[in-house]
C-alpha positions, -999 to +999 in steps of 0.1 A: +268-095+249+255-093+213+253-059+197+217-049+189+209-046+152+201-009+154+235-001+169+252-023+143+234-005+115+243+029+131+280+020+132+279+008+096+263+041+086+291+060+103+317+041+083+298+048+050+298+085+058+336+085+058+336+071+022+316+100+008+347+124+005+367+098-014+356+108-049+365+144-042+398+133-027+406+112-057+399+141-081+421+164-059+449+139-059+446+133-097+444+169-108+464+188-081+488+166-061+499+143-089+507+172-114+527+190-086+549+159-080+551+152-117+564+187-124+590+184-097+601+150-111+603+163-146+624+192-136+651+168-124+656+152-158+670+162-192+645+162-220+649+158-258+616+171-271+590+150-253+614+122-245+627+120-210+665+117-208+691+113-180+687+124-144+705+158-141+694+170-106+691+207-102+706+217-135+674+230-149+670+253-118+706+265-122+700+272-159+667+290-151+684+313-125+719+316-138+722+313-175+712+338-202+686+344-216+666+323-191+676+342-159+670+377-174+636+366-188+626+350-155+634+381-134+616+403-160+585+381-157+588+380-119+589+418-118+558+421-139+540+397-116+549+419-086+536+450-105+504+430-113+499+423-076+506+458-064+483+475-089+455+450-083+457+455-045+455+493-048+431+497-077+409+467-077+407+459-040+408+496-029+379+505-052+360+473-044+362+481-006+349+516-013+320+503-034+312+476-009+311+502+019+286+522-002+264+492-007+268+484+030+252+518+038+221+504+021+219+529-008+189+529-031+194+503-059+220+483-041+208+450-056+210+464-091+245+478-085+257+444-072+245+428-104+262+455-125+295+451-106+295+413-109+284+411-146+320+412-161+329+381-140+303+361-159+322+366-192+350+343-203+385+357-197+393+351-234+362+371-245+372+399-221+407+400-235+396+402-272+368+427-263+393+451-246+419+445-273+393+460-297+385+489-273+422+498-270+430+495-307+450+527-316+433+532-350+396+524-345+393+516-308+365+531-287+389+546-261+410+567-285+378+576-305+362+590-273+393+609-264+394+625-298+357+634-296+365+651-262+394+671-277+420+650-258+439+637-289+471+641-270+460+615-245+454+589-273+481+562-273+488+528-288+479+514-253+489+478-261+517+487-285+537+509-261+559+490-236+553+518-210+515+513-210+508+478-222+513+460-188+493+486-169+465+485-195+462+447-191+462+449-153+435+476-153+414+454-176+419+425-151+408+449-123+376+457-142+370+419-147+376+410-110+360+440-093+326+425-088+339+394-070+360+415-047+330+437-039+310+407-029+337+394-006+342+428+011+304+433+013+301+399+031+328+409+055+310+442+062+277+426+067+292+402+092+300+431+116+275+432+145+253+463+143+256+467+181+294+472+178+290+499+151+262+516+171+283+515+203+312+531+185+289+559+172+276+566+206+311+569+219+317+596+192+334+576+164+323+587+129+336+590+094+372+581+089+376+572+126+348+547+125+362+531+093+398+530+106+391+519+141+361+496+138+352+487+102+386+478+088+398+458+118+366+438+118+370+432+081+404+415+085+390+380+075+376+394+042+408+414+036+429+383+042+409+363+017+411+389-010+448+395-004+457+358-008+434+354-038+448+385-054+483+373-049+476+338-063+457+353-093+485+378-100+513+352-100+492+328-121+482+355-146+480+339-180+447+339-199+442+377-202+479+383-212+477+355-237+444+368-252+456+404-255+493+401-262+500+365-272+525+340-258+555+363-263+544+390-239+545+417-265+557+443-271+593+433-263+583+411-234+569+441-216+538+422-206+555+388-199+545+370-167+559+338-152+529+317-164+533+330-200+570+323-198+563+288-185+539+283-215+567+293-239+593+270-222+571+240-219+550+242-251+565+266-275+595+288-284+614+300-253+622+333-270+659+325-267+662+305-299+657+271-281+631+245-288+605+231-263+621+224-229+599+203-206+626+203-179+630+241-178+592+245-179+587+221-151+614+238-131+596+272-136+563+255-126+579+243-093+592+278-086+558+294-092+542+268-069+566+274-041+563+312-044+525+311-044+523+285-016+549+301+007+539+337+004+502+328+007+510+309+039+529+339+053+499+362+044+475+339+061+497+337+092+502+374+095+466+383+089+453+356+113+475+371+140+461+406+133+426+391+134+433+375+168+447+408+182+416+426+172 
């Protein structure tokens, strides 16, 4: 029995629909999948400058984890990434949830406040880095000048020149930069909570901290999951702000070094240990960063999804 022309055209149209994602898939393969596999392949070879040498297996990984100065610099950078994540979770996401809850309560001027919170995100990270580098300058920076005007000269410090304060200063600048985006994510999660549920909880006597702890936070698990994963990924890929404010050496004395900055030095510049460019070691570090980010993010998603189902 012959297929009517209308049905044939409909089937052909369905096949054409499946072709539409191909350009996006090709871009993804070219700029995401291919670099990942290339980095893993490069990490298994010896490199003389930019020339690929003999196959050496896992030697670059062994060198990265077991030979000085590479292992000590790796663990130093890894520790800084953990601090980066912890401070951002507490300061940025904690403050963002509080501000989002205030906006959720429909305060006057909420639209203007959302614009103000999100404005720093519109700036380039490099611009933000140089701007705050000027603000934190120990001689003519705005922060120390304001402290001096308030009679708090003892609080004035060389914020980016002191190993004890440099990393925290950069992380707090990053929190300022990313606060608006986190506020919008949490606000979207809060606005997705059905009003009937909140009203029912209030009728049952829940209010204040009890309402937030028992109703609001559990029902915001999807938004919290998204921000936790994004914060972890951003923390372990931190590069632009550190580079803009402290350069590729993680000054002072590697106190602001992160794994991405260390990767940059290994793959494209001085390793800090007296060696030249090492494509193999840099690729090995890139593979390690990828597996850390991918595996921990997957665990976060699994745990949070289970909590979401339970609630």
